[in-house]
Backbone as CSV, one residue per row, in Angstrom:
resi,resn,N_x,N_y,N_z,CA_x,CA_y,CA_z,C_x,C_y,C_z
1,MET,44.984,-72.138,-73.617,45.677,-72.651,-72.436,47.181,-72.382,-72.523
2,VAL,47.738,-72.576,-73.728,49.164,-72.318,-73.926,49.483,-70.853,-73.642
3,ALA,48.617,-69.953,-74.138,48.838,-68.526,-73.924,48.847,-68.196,-72.437
4,ILE,47.917,-68.774,-71.681,47.833,-68.520,-70.241,49.095,-69.016,-69.540
5,ARG,49.565,-70.208,-69.929,50.761,-70.755,-69.291,51.986,-69.900,-69.597
6,LEU,52.094,-69.417,-70.830,53.218,-68.562,-71.191,53.198,-67.265,-70.387
7,LEU,52.029,-66.639,-70.310,51.916,-65.384,-69.574,52.201,-65.589,-68.090
8,ALA,51.875,-66.771,-67.582,52.100,-67.058,-66.166,53.555,-67.367,-65.864
9,LYS,54.226,-68.050,-66.796,55.575,-68.547,-66.517,56.682,-67.554,-66.836
10,VAL,56.448,-66.657,-67.803,57.514,-65.719,-68.179,57.963,-64.858,-66.994
11,PRO,57.057,-64.270,-66.181,57.527,-63.492,-65.020,58.371,-64.327,-64.052
12,THR,57.984,-65.581,-63.849,58.744,-66.454,-62.953,60.140,-66.700,-63.504
13,ILE,60.233,-66.939,-64.810,61.533,-67.182,-65.447,62.416,-65.946,-65.367
14,VAL,61.828,-64.769,-65.656,62.592,-63.510,-65.598,63.144,-63.286,-64.195
15,ALA,62.284,-63.440,-63.186,62.713,-63.227,-61.803,63.780,-64.234,-61.395
16,MET,63.624,-65.491,-61.806,64.615,-66.508,-61.452,65.951,-66.263,-62.145
17,CYS,65.921,-65.733,-63.360,67.173,-65.375,-64.042,67.933,-64.337,-63.228
18,HIS,67.193,-63.347,-62.719,67.824,-62.312,-61.908,68.391,-62.891,-60.618
19,LYS,67.611,-63.713,-59.932,68.061,-64.284,-58.668,69.283,-65.184,-58.881
20,TYR,69.245,-65.973,-59.953,70.361,-66.893,-60.227,71.640,-66.113,-60.532
21,SER,71.524,-65.078,-61.379,72.713,-64.296,-61.749,73.264,-63.501,-60.576
22,SER,72.401,-63.221,-59.590,72.829,-62.458,-58.411,73.254,-63.359,-57.258
23,GLY,73.097,-64.686,-57.427,73.442,-65.616,-56.357,72.477,-65.559,-55.191
24,MET,71.235,-65.195,-55.468,70.229,-65.066,-54.414,69.222,-66.209,-54.506
25,PRO,68.568,-66.550,-53.414,67.587,-67.648,-53.450,66.359,-67.297,-54.286
26,PHE,65.803,-68.313,-54.956,64.608,-68.121,-55.765,63.404,-67.791,-54.877
27,MET,62.515,-66.992,-55.442,61.242,-66.695,-54.794,60.139,-67.222,-55.711
28,TYR,59.244,-68.021,-55.154,58.182,-68.604,-55.963,56.958,-67.693,-55.981
29,PRO,56.131,-67.782,-57.031,54.943,-66.912,-57.113,53.915,-67.212,-56.031
30,GLN,53.118,-66.219,-55.729,52.028,-66.385,-54.765,50.708,-66.027,-55.437
31,ASN,49.769,-66.965,-55.397,48.498,-66.771,-56.093,47.637,-65.661,-55.504
32,LYS,47.884,-65.302,-54.249,47.058,-64.254,-53.632,47.421,-62.860,-54.135
33,LEU,48.580,-62.753,-54.775,49.032,-61.455,-55.280,48.609,-61.269,-56.733
34,THR,48.581,-60.011,-57.177,48.282,-59.735,-58.584,49.503,-60.106,-59.432
35,TYR,49.325,-60.058,-60.736,50.388,-60.411,-61.684,51.673,-59.634,-61.391
36,VAL,51.558,-58.312,-61.302,52.742,-57.468,-61.105,53.241,-57.568,-59.665
37,GLU,52.336,-57.634,-58.692,52.756,-57.775,-57.296,53.568,-59.049,-57.109
38,SER,53.108,-60.143,-57.687,53.824,-61.414,-57.563,55.199,-61.329,-58.216
39,PHE,55.258,-60.690,-59.388,56.550,-60.551,-60.069,57.521,-59.717,-59.237
40,MET,57.055,-58.595,-58.701,57.936,-57.730,-57.919,58.426,-58.453,-56.668
41,ARG,57.575,-59.273,-56.080,57.995,-60.058,-54.917,59.077,-61.057,-55.322
42,MET,58.871,-61.758,-56.447,59.861,-62.737,-56.903,61.163,-62.059,-57.292
43,MET,61.065,-60.861,-57.840,62.237,-60.142,-58.341,63.013,-59.448,-57.220
44,LEU,62.298,-58.815,-56.315,62.930,-57.936,-55.338,62.849,-58.442,-53.901
45,GLY,62.004,-59.441,-53.639,61.834,-59.923,-52.272,62.899,-60.916,-51.849
46,THR,62.926,-61.199,-50.557,63.847,-62.195,-49.994,63.064,-63.119,-49.064
47,PRO,63.521,-64.366,-48.879,62.792,-65.311,-48.019,62.711,-64.880,-46.556
48,CYS,63.640,-64.026,-46.128,63.683,-63.682,-44.704,62.742,-62.535,-44.331
49,ASP,62.143,-61.881,-45.317,61.241,-60.768,-45.030,59.944,-60.925,-45.808
50,GLU,58.848,-60.466,-45.215,57.586,-60.451,-45.934,57.604,-59.293,-46.924
51,TYR,57.241,-59.570,-48.174,57.230,-58.514,-49.185,55.858,-57.849,-49.190
52,ILE,55.841,-56.547,-48.950,54.598,-55.784,-48.928,54.585,-54.881,-50.163
53,PRO,53.726,-55.168,-51.139,53.704,-54.371,-52.375,53.344,-52.912,-52.108
54,ASN,54.079,-52.018,-52.745,53.767,-50.593,-52.688,52.880,-50.275,-53.897
55,PRO,51.641,-49.835,-53.686,50.711,-49.638,-54.810,51.204,-48.642,-55.859
56,VAL,51.968,-47.632,-55.439,52.491,-46.656,-56.398,53.505,-47.315,-57.329
57,LEU,54.388,-48.151,-56.760,55.415,-48.825,-57.551,54.803,-49.923,-58.416
58,VAL,53.809,-50.620,-57.860,53.116,-51.654,-58.638,52.430,-51.026,-59.842
59,ASN,51.770,-49.898,-59.622,51.080,-49.204,-60.706,52.067,-48.754,-61.778
60,ALA,53.253,-48.316,-61.359,54.275,-47.861,-62.313,54.729,-48.999,-63.212
61,LEU,55.004,-50.169,-62.624,55.455,-51.298,-63.425,54.335,-51.820,-64.319
62,GLU,53.098,-51.773,-63.827,51.952,-52.179,-64.657,51.875,-51.306,-65.907
63,ARG,52.084,-50.020,-65.733,52.034,-49.110,-66.876,53.145,-49.424,-67.872
64,ILE,54.327,-49.713,-67.371,55.444,-50.048,-68.265,55.110,-51.290,-69.086
65,LEU,54.576,-52.314,-68.437,54.248,-53.553,-69.137,53.142,-53.332,-70.168
66,ILE,52.149,-52.528,-69.817,51.042,-52.261,-70.743,51.538,-51.466,-71.955
67,LEU,52.333,-50.439,-71.701,52.799,-49.584,-72.795,53.774,-50.303,-73.726
68,HIS,54.418,-51.359,-73.221,55.371,-52.105,-74.052,54.781,-53.400,-74.603
69,ALA,53.488,-53.639,-74.344,52.899,-54.915,-74.751,52.882,-55.104,-76.258
70,ASP,52.654,-54.030,-76.993,52.585,-54.168,-78.451,53.023,-52.874,-79.111
71,HIS,53.722,-53.000,-80.221,54.131,-51.827,-80.978,54.215,-52.170,-82.459
72,GLU,53.120,-52.737,-82.954,52.968,-53.075,-84.363,54.033,-54.063,-84.850
73,GLN,54.408,-53.945,-86.120,55.301,-54.935,-86.723,56.773,-54.578,-86.512
74,ASN,57.182,-54.591,-85.259,58.599,-54.370,-84.967,59.373,-55.658,-85.244
75,ALA,60.675,-55.621,-85.017,61.529,-56.754,-85.388,61.144,-58.054,-84.686
76,SER,60.941,-58.003,-83.368,60.644,-59.234,-82.632,59.247,-59.769,-82.948
77,THR,58.264,-58.873,-83.099,56.914,-59.318,-83.428,56.876,-59.953,-84.810
78,SER,57.579,-59.342,-85.758,57.646,-59.922,-87.102,58.325,-61.284,-87.067
79,THR,59.322,-61.431,-86.198,60.016,-62.718,-86.059,59.070,-63.787,-85.531
80,VAL,58.277,-63.431,-84.521,57.301,-64.373,-83.957,56.300,-64.811,-85.015
81,ARG,55.799,-63.856,-85.777,54.804,-64.186,-86.800,55.409,-65.047,-87.914
82,LEU,56.623,-64.739,-88.316,57.249,-65.515,-89.385,57.518,-66.945,-88.934
83,ALA,57.996,-67.091,-87.685,58.230,-68.437,-87.153,56.914,-69.195,-87.019
84,GLY,55.875,-68.503,-86.565,54.579,-69.146,-86.384,53.915,-69.533,-87.692
85,SER,54.256,-68.832,-88.778,53.622,-69.121,-90.064,53.998,-70.495,-90.600
86,SER,55.082,-71.064,-90.070,55.484,-72.403,-90.520,54.750,-73.504,-89.746
87,GLY,53.980,-73.100,-88.740,53.281,-74.076,-87.914,54.028,-74.442,-86.656
88,ALA,55.104,-73.693,-86.359,55.875,-73.948,-85.139,54.994,-73.717,-83.915
89,ASN,55.261,-74.458,-82.824,54.436,-74.294,-81.625,54.715,-72.929,-80.976
90,PRO,53.770,-72.415,-80.188,53.911,-71.057,-79.642,55.128,-70.873,-78.743
91,TYR,55.592,-71.932,-78.082,56.785,-71.807,-77.246,58.001,-71.468,-78.112
92,ALA,58.111,-72.162,-79.256,59.220,-71.894,-80.175,59.100,-70.483,-80.757
93,CYS,57.863,-70.069,-81.055,57.651,-68.746,-81.645,58.037,-67.634,-80.673
94,ILE,57.612,-67.759,-79.418,57.956,-66.746,-78.421,59.459,-66.745,-78.160
95,THR,60.068,-67.929,-78.194,61.522,-68.018,-78.028,62.232,-67.280,-79.154
96,SER,61.696,-67.367,-80.359,62.316,-66.663,-81.492,62.234,-65.151,-81.291
97,GLY,61.122,-64.677,-80.722,60.993,-63.253,-80.438,61.993,-62.796,-79.389
98,ILE,62.185,-63.630,-78.368,63.168,-63.321,-77.324,64.571,-63.288,-77.917
99,ALA,64.867,-64.235,-78.825,66.187,-64.278,-79.460,66.439,-63.015,-80.271
100,CYS,65.366,-62.468,-80.877,65.513,-61.240,-81.658,65.956,-60.072,-80.777
101,LEU,65.565,-60.114,-79.503,65.946,-59.049,-78.566,67.414,-59.129,-78.172
102,TRP,68.097,-60.202,-78.597,69.513,-60.339,-78.262,70.328,-59.215,-78.892
103,GLY,69.909,-58.785,-80.083,70.651,-57.727,-80.776,70.500,-56.389,-80.089
104,PRO,71.533,-55.559,-80.109,71.501,-54.276,-79.392,70.572,-53.238,-80.000
105,ALA,70.073,-53.481,-81.222,69.231,-52.485,-81.882,67.764,-52.576,-81.488
106,HIS,67.387,-53.567,-80.685,65.963,-53.758,-80.372,65.795,-54.190,-78.922
107,GLY,64.943,-53.470,-78.202,64.574,-53.882,-76.858,65.473,-53.407,-75.737
108,GLY,66.576,-52.720,-76.062,67.503,-52.311,-75.011,67.648,-50.814,-74.863
109,ALA,66.670,-50.049,-75.385,66.795,-48.594,-75.380,66.786,-48.011,-73.978
110,ASN,65.932,-48.566,-73.093,65.889,-47.996,-71.737,67.164,-48.320,-70.957
111,GLU,67.782,-49.462,-71.259,69.081,-49.766,-70.653,70.137,-48.792,-71.160
112,ALA,70.062,-48.460,-72.459,71.021,-47.527,-73.043,70.905,-46.148,-72.402
113,VAL,69.686,-45.770,-71.998,69.475,-44.482,-71.328,70.265,-44.439,-70.019
114,LEU,70.165,-45.510,-69.220,70.890,-45.535,-67.940,72.394,-45.561,-68.160
115,ASN,72.843,-46.300,-69.174,74.277,-46.325,-69.483,74.760,-44.940,-69.903
116,MET,73.928,-44.216,-70.649,74.287,-42.854,-71.064,74.390,-41.929,-69.857
117,LEU,73.426,-42.026,-68.943,73.453,-41.185,-67.750,74.689,-41.479,-66.910
118,THR,75.069,-42.758,-66.863,76.281,-43.140,-66.129,77.512,-42.536,-66.795
119,GLU,77.521,-42.531,-68.122,78.662,-41.960,-68.850,78.765,-40.456,-68.629
120,ILE,77.628,-39.762,-68.665,77.645,-38.311,-68.440,78.109,-38.014,-67.016
121,GLY,77.559,-38.741,-66.065,78.057,-38.699,-64.695,77.581,-37.560,-63.830
122,ASP,77.564,-36.337,-64.368,77.219,-35.176,-63.541,76.512,-34.140,-64.407
123,ALA,75.580,-33.403,-63.788,74.802,-32.420,-64.539,75.693,-31.341,-65.154
124,SER,76.835,-31.059,-64.539,77.736,-30.035,-65.073,78.304,-30.413,-66.438
125,ARG,78.246,-31.710,-66.794,78.796,-32.170,-68.070,77.734,-32.264,-69.171
126,ILE,76.496,-31.930,-68.839,75.419,-32.026,-69.834,75.690,-31.162,-71.062
127,PRO,76.115,-29.869,-70.914,76.386,-29.059,-72.115,77.428,-29.697,-73.030
128,GLU,78.419,-30.345,-72.448,79.449,-31.023,-73.239,78.834,-32.135,-74.087
129,TYR,77.946,-32.904,-73.485,77.339,-34.028,-74.210,76.240,-33.567,-75.167
130,ILE,75.601,-32.451,-74.861,74.641,-31.876,-75.804,75.378,-31.465,-77.074
131,ALA,76.556,-30.858,-76.899,77.373,-30.450,-78.050,77.823,-31.660,-78.848
132,LYS,78.184,-32.745,-78.156,78.589,-33.968,-78.840,77.428,-34.549,-79.645
133,ALA,76.222,-34.480,-79.088,75.052,-35.020,-79.776,74.739,-34.236,-81.048
134,LYS,75.046,-32.942,-81.042,74.794,-32.100,-82.215,75.858,-32.255,-83.291
135,ASP,77.012,-32.750,-82.918,78.132,-32.907,-83.842,77.951,-34.161,-84.690
136,LYS,77.745,-34.000,-85.992,77.521,-35.130,-86.882,78.735,-36.051,-86.971
137,ASN,79.890,-35.528,-86.655,81.117,-36.328,-86.728,81.433,-37.055,-85.421
138,ASP,80.603,-36.828,-84.409,80.809,-37.481,-83.117,79.846,-38.663,-83.013
139,PRO,80.330,-39.852,-82.654,79.450,-41.028,-82.589,78.445,-41.000,-81.435
140,PHE,78.622,-40.100,-80.477,77.719,-40.050,-79.328,76.319,-39.631,-79.755
141,ARG,75.315,-40.319,-79.199,73.925,-39.975,-79.437,73.188,-39.931,-78.100
142,LEU,72.267,-38.987,-77.970,71.440,-38.935,-76.767,70.414,-40.056,-76.853
143,MET,70.494,-40.999,-75.942,69.574,-42.130,-75.942,68.269,-41.740,-75.255
144,GLY,67.152,-42.250,-75.794,65.851,-41.954,-75.204,65.220,-40.691,-75.735
145,PHE,65.767,-40.158,-76.851,65.208,-38.954,-77.451,64.878,-39.228,-78.916
146,GLY,63.673,-38.797,-79.335,63.232,-39.058,-80.689,62.743,-40.488,-80.835
147,HIS,62.097,-40.775,-81.966,61.586,-42.124,-82.200,61.383,-42.323,-83.691
148,ARG,61.680,-43.543,-84.173,61.549,-43.833,-85.596,60.092,-43.791,-86.057
149,VAL,59.159,-44.145,-85.173,57.740,-44.182,-85.546,57.070,-42.847,-85.247
150,TYR,57.297,-42.319,-84.039,56.651,-41.075,-83.636,57.551,-39.900,-84.007
151,LYS,57.204,-39.234,-85.102,58.058,-38.163,-85.621,57.907,-36.859,-84.852
152,ASN,56.820,-36.715,-84.098,56.640,-35.522,-83.293,56.901,-35.825,-81.822
153,TYR,55.943,-36.493,-81.180,56.089,-36.785,-79.748,55.536,-38.171,-79.467
154,ASP,56.285,-38.964,-78.744,55.845,-40.307,-78.373,54.689,-40.174,-77.379
155,PRO,53.460,-40.540,-77.758,52.316,-40.340,-76.847,52.435,-41.139,-75.559
156,ARG,53.209,-42.223,-75.586,53.400,-43.028,-74.382,54.247,-42.294,-73.350
157,ALA,55.090,-41.380,-73.849,56.028,-40.681,-72.968,55.308,-39.771,-71.973
158,LYS,54.163,-39.199,-72.377,53.433,-38.301,-71.483,53.010,-39.033,-70.221
159,LEU,52.474,-40.241,-70.392,52.035,-41.029,-69.243,53.229,-41.498,-68.417
160,MET,54.305,-41.915,-69.103,55.472,-42.403,-68.365,56.194,-41.274,-67.635
161,ARG,56.122,-40.062,-68.158,56.733,-38.928,-67.468,56.024,-38.689,-66.140
162,ALA,54.685,-38.720,-66.172,53.920,-38.554,-64.937,54.215,-39.696,-63.971
163,THR,54.315,-40.900,-64.491,54.628,-42.064,-63.662,55.995,-41.919,-63.024
164,CYS,56.945,-41.436,-63.800,58.308,-41.231,-63.297,58.303,-40.314,-62.076
165,HIS,57.595,-39.210,-62.157,57.556,-38.267,-61.034,56.796,-38.852,-59.844
166,GLU,55.779,-39.655,-60.109,55.062,-40.317,-59.010,56.001,-41.231,-58.231
167,VAL,56.814,-41.997,-58.957,57.744,-42.934,-58.317,58.837,-42.186,-57.560
168,LEU,59.395,-41.153,-58.183,60.467,-40.396,-57.528,59.953,-39.722,-56.258
169,THR,58.708,-39.227,-56.292,58.118,-38.604,-55.101,57.871,-39.640,-54.017
170,GLU,57.326,-40.789,-54.403,57.026,-41.848,-53.440,58.278,-42.333,-52.732
171,LEU,59.381,-42.439,-53.472,60.636,-42.957,-52.909,61.569,-41.857,-52.408
172,GLY,61.158,-40.599,-52.589,61.991,-39.492,-52.135,63.316,-39.411,-52.856
173,LEU,63.289,-39.616,-54.168,64.532,-39.706,-54.942,64.794,-38.496,-55.838
174,HIS,64.009,-37.448,-55.706,64.212,-36.295,-56.576,65.601,-35.679,-56.402
175,ASP,66.220,-35.896,-55.249,67.548,-35.336,-55.007,68.670,-36.339,-55.280
176,ASP,68.312,-37.551,-55.713,69.324,-38.536,-56.067,70.112,-38.036,-57.276
177,LYS,71.421,-38.286,-57.295,72.306,-37.737,-58.338,71.882,-38.175,-59.725
178,VAL,71.582,-39.466,-59.901,71.223,-39.982,-61.225,69.923,-39.347,-61.711
179,PHE,68.954,-39.238,-60.827,67.654,-38.725,-61.237,67.686,-37.221,-61.448
180,LYS,68.478,-36.505,-60.665,68.645,-35.071,-60.894,69.300,-34.839,-62.256
181,LEU,70.259,-35.693,-62.588,70.928,-35.602,-63.884,69.931,-35.828,-65.021
182,ALA,69.086,-36.856,-64.882,68.111,-37.182,-65.919,67.111,-36.042,-66.105
183,LEU,66.618,-35.477,-65.019,65.622,-34.420,-65.111,66.225,-33.133,-65.667
184,GLU,67.487,-32.875,-65.356,68.153,-31.696,-65.903,68.407,-31.871,-67.404
185,LEU,68.777,-33.080,-67.802,68.977,-33.369,-69.219,67.661,-33.199,-69.977
186,GLU,66.574,-33.667,-69.391,65.257,-33.499,-69.999,64.941,-32.016,-70.170
187,ARG,65.172,-31.219,-69.141,64.855,-29.783,-69.188,65.645,-29.080,-70.278
188,ILE,66.941,-29.336,-70.328,67.798,-28.657,-71.308,67.420,-29.049,-72.728
189,ALA,67.177,-30.344,-72.944,66.847,-30.816,-74.287,65.514,-30.238,-74.771
190,LEU,64.541,-30.109,-73.856,63.231,-29.587,-74.245,63.272,-28.089,-74.542
191,GLU,64.306,-27.407,-74.070,64.423,-25.970,-74.297,65.424,-25.622,-75.393
192,ASP,66.155,-26.602,-75.880,67.197,-26.359,-76.868,66.597,-26.252,-78.271
193,ASP,66.940,-25.196,-78.996,66.378,-24.962,-80.327,66.691,-26.105,-81.288
194,TYR,67.883,-26.688,-81.171,68.283,-27.778,-82.075,67.361,-28.984,-81.905
195,PHE,67.120,-29.391,-80.669,66.280,-30.557,-80.397,64.817,-30.275,-80.720
196,ILE,64.386,-29.029,-80.502,63.013,-28.662,-80.845,62.819,-28.723,-82.357
197,ALA,63.796,-28.184,-83.106,63.701,-28.187,-84.568,63.726,-29.612,-85.126
198,LYS,64.533,-30.471,-84.508,64.644,-31.865,-84.957,63.546,-32.757,-84.380
199,LYS,62.728,-32.171,-83.495,61.646,-32.898,-82.823,62.176,-34.107,-82.048
200,LEU,63.294,-33.880,-81.378,63.900,-34.936,-80.574,63.431,-34.801,-79.125
201,TYR,62.215,-35.251,-78.887,61.636,-35.176,-77.553,61.927,-36.476,-76.791
202,PRO,61.944,-36.415,-75.457,62.127,-37.654,-74.685,61.032,-38.658,-75.027
203,ASN,61.413,-39.909,-75.244,60.422,-40.936,-75.577,60.153,-41.837,-74.375
204,VAL,59.352,-42.869,-74.583,58.939,-43.738,-73.471,60.138,-44.421,-72.816
205,ASP,61.183,-44.717,-73.595,62.340,-45.423,-73.047,63.124,-44.552,-72.069
206,PHE,63.131,-43.238,-72.308,63.841,-42.338,-71.399,63.241,-42.430,-69.999
207,TYR,61.923,-42.379,-69.926,61.266,-42.388,-68.622,61.167,-43.788,-68.023
208,SER,60.931,-44.812,-68.858,60.813,-46.166,-68.310,62.149,-46.636,-67.740
209,GLY,63.258,-46.215,-68.353,64.566,-46.568,-67.802,64.772,-45.974,-66.422
210,ILE,64.356,-44.716,-66.248,64.472,-44.052,-64.945,63.599,-44.754,-63.912
211,VAL,62.369,-45.116,-64.312,61.439,-45.769,-63.381,61.968,-47.129,-62.955
212,LEU,62.420,-47.943,-63.914,62.933,-49.274,-63.576,64.140,-49.174,-62.650
213,HIS,64.996,-48.203,-62.897,66.162,-48.000,-62.029,65.717,-47.628,-60.613
214,ALA,64.692,-46.773,-60.522,64.183,-46.362,-59.213,63.559,-47.534,-58.465
215,LEU,62.973,-48.480,-59.200,62.355,-49.647,-58.573,63.388,-50.634,-58.036
216,GLY,64.645,-50.429,-58.386,65.694,-51.320,-57.901,66.007,-52.463,-58.846
217,ILE,65.533,-52.375,-60.088,65.804,-53.418,-61.075,67.110,-53.091,-61.792
218,PRO,68.085,-54.006,-61.808,69.374,-53.729,-62.450,69.225,-53.560,-63.955
219,THR,70.096,-52.755,-64.551,69.977,-52.445,-65.970,70.092,-53.683,-66.856
220,ASN,70.843,-54.688,-66.415,70.980,-55.876,-67.270,69.705,-56.714,-67.323
221,MET,68.676,-56.317,-66.556,67.390,-57.002,-66.596,66.323,-56.190,-67.328
222,PHE,66.677,-55.011,-67.812,65.686,-54.157,-68.466,65.085,-54.839,-69.696
223,THR,65.932,-55.452,-70.531,65.427,-56.106,-71.736,64.541,-57.298,-71.383
224,ALA,64.858,-57.979,-70.292,64.020,-59.094,-69.842,62.636,-58.592,-69.429
225,ILE,62.579,-57.426,-68.787,61.292,-56.822,-68.432,60.524,-56.462,-69.710
226,PHE,61.251,-55.929,-70.678,60.650,-55.593,-71.969,60.036,-56.844,-72.605
227,ALA,60.776,-57.950,-72.578,60.283,-59.212,-73.158,59.049,-59.704,-72.415
228,MET,59.017,-59.517,-71.104,57.862,-59.946,-70.319,56.605,-59.189,-70.742
229,GLY,56.731,-57.880,-70.914,55.595,-57.099,-71.369,55.219,-57.426,-72.801
230,ARG,56.218,-57.598,-73.645,55.971,-57.834,-75.066,55.381,-59.218,-75.339
231,THR,55.556,-60.162,-74.415,54.996,-61.506,-74.605,53.493,-61.458,-74.860
232,VAL,52.806,-60.547,-74.189,51.362,-60.403,-74.399,51.077,-60.068,-75.862
233,GLY,51.815,-59.107,-76.401,51.621,-58.722,-77.789,52.004,-59.817,-78.756
234,TRP,53.108,-60.503,-78.471,53.538,-61.600,-79.345,52.452,-62.671,-79.438
235,ILE,51.905,-63.052,-78.286,50.865,-64.086,-78.268,49.630,-63.618,-79.032
236,ALA,49.265,-62.351,-78.872,48.093,-61.810,-79.574,48.298,-61.877,-81.088
237,HIS,49.496,-61.516,-81.537,49.796,-61.565,-82.971,49.795,-63.005,-83.474
238,TRP,50.394,-63.891,-82.703,50.438,-65.309,-83.094,49.025,-65.872,-83.200
239,ASP,48.176,-65.563,-82.221,46.805,-66.072,-82.210,46.005,-65.502,-83.382
240,GLU,46.193,-64.215,-83.650,45.510,-63.600,-84.786,45.901,-64.290,-86.093
241,MET,47.177,-64.591,-86.226,47.682,-65.180,-87.466,47.145,-66.589,-87.692
242,ILE,47.229,-67.453,-86.668,46.810,-68.841,-86.874,45.293,-68.974,-86.946
243,SER,44.569,-67.931,-86.500,43.108,-67.962,-86.564,42.590,-67.572,-87.944
244,ASP,43.473,-67.062,-88.775,43.088,-66.652,-90.120,43.045,-67.875,-91.032
245,PRO,41.877,-68.242,-91.561,41.788,-69.439,-92.406,42.588,-69.326,-93.704
246,GLN,42.934,-68.110,-94.103,43.706,-67.915,-95.340,45.200,-67.771,-95.062
247,GLN,45.592,-67.975,-93.815,47.000,-67.784,-93.449,47.890,-68.827,-94.132
248,ARG,49.000,-68.342,-94.666,49.974,-69.227,-95.312,51.354,-68.947,-94.728
249,ILE,52.290,-69.809,-95.040,53.642,-69.610,-94.537,54.201,-68.286,-95.043
250,GLY,54.890,-67.589,-94.162,55.448,-66.299,-94.529,56.617,-66.435,-95.497
251,ARG,56.608,-65.580,-96.487,57.724,-65.559,-97.424,57.917,-64.108,-97.875
252,PRO,58.794,-63.374,-97.208,58.992,-61.964,-97.562,59.373,-61.809,-99.031
253,ARG,58.862,-60.776,-99.638,59.127,-60.534,-101.058,60.598,-60.197,-101.272
254,GLN,61.145,-60.740,-102.335,62.549,-60.484,-102.665,62.640,-59.967,-104.088
255,LEU,63.240,-58.812,-104.270,63.410,-58.225,-105.592,64.894,-58.245,-105.955
256,TYR,65.219,-59.013,-106.994,66.617,-59.100,-107.425,66.918,-57.912,-108.327
257,THR,67.898,-57.151,-107.964,68.246,-55.950,-108.732,69.528,-56.131,-109.533
258,GLY,70.139,-57.304,-109.452,71.355,-57.553,-110.223,72.600,-57.233,-109.435
259,ALA,73.704,-57.768,-109.929,74.977,-57.533,-109.270,75.442,-56.091,-109.536
260,ALA,76.270,-55.587,-108.641,76.812,-54.241,-108.818,77.671,-54.186,-110.069
261,ARG,77.569,-53.090,-110.771,78.346,-52.944,-112.006,79.837,-52.868,-111.703
262,ARG,80.609,-53.601,-112.520,82.071,-53.563,-112.390,82.666,-53.175,-113.735
263,ASP,83.570,-52.270,-113.693,84.284,-51.866,-114.917,85.506,-52.762,-115.089
264,VAL,85.477,-53.595,-116.123,86.586,-54.512,-116.360,87.503,-53.919,-117.442
265,PRO,88.783,-53.735,-117.143,89.672,-53.142,-118.146,89.879,-54.058,-119.353
């Protein structure tokens, strides 16, 4: 029952956070709509107009949520499990996972993609930024390329790439400046010998960032969308853990290697 309530309430909370920060009136869920349709209505709808879900856009967001639902023992999932191992209630455990997403190193990659595209600004500047990405002494990095887990190609990216083009076609956005920039960057990177040799292919975050932007979701809400999808995985991990009769409180192994050597005169 707790799991059902969490899955039901997180979309409402995410949408209300957006409405509150934007100074817009809250939209309440409607039981006649599907999970994603109701969320999109709460997030993007207004009280003065009837919200009519677009099946292509609904399908795109469903795919994003499914593909981000679980990704093994990442930082936030490990946090949820460690908090849950002490016997903390699931609300506290899920809150700990959300808190882990506060750090810029986890959960904000698709937002970083849009920020990067904004920084590049125009397709004519792509060669300049490609050169910066290749320069080891330059702090600039191409966001949304390569992955710590998938050393060759992120299998999720293939589906999200197709989804991206479906959304851009449905909304007639292929000629939009931001999306033309993103697609040109993708083309150049996939043909560049350096990126091919390093296996730096576009990952799921590159395409999901483009899709969320096309749906009209502001970049500062991207991580909240990520948390909404990941809640399913967090709950699954928590349930698996507490269902194990041999489960004990988590205590990560610590190996003391001694203090650093100091030469004392």
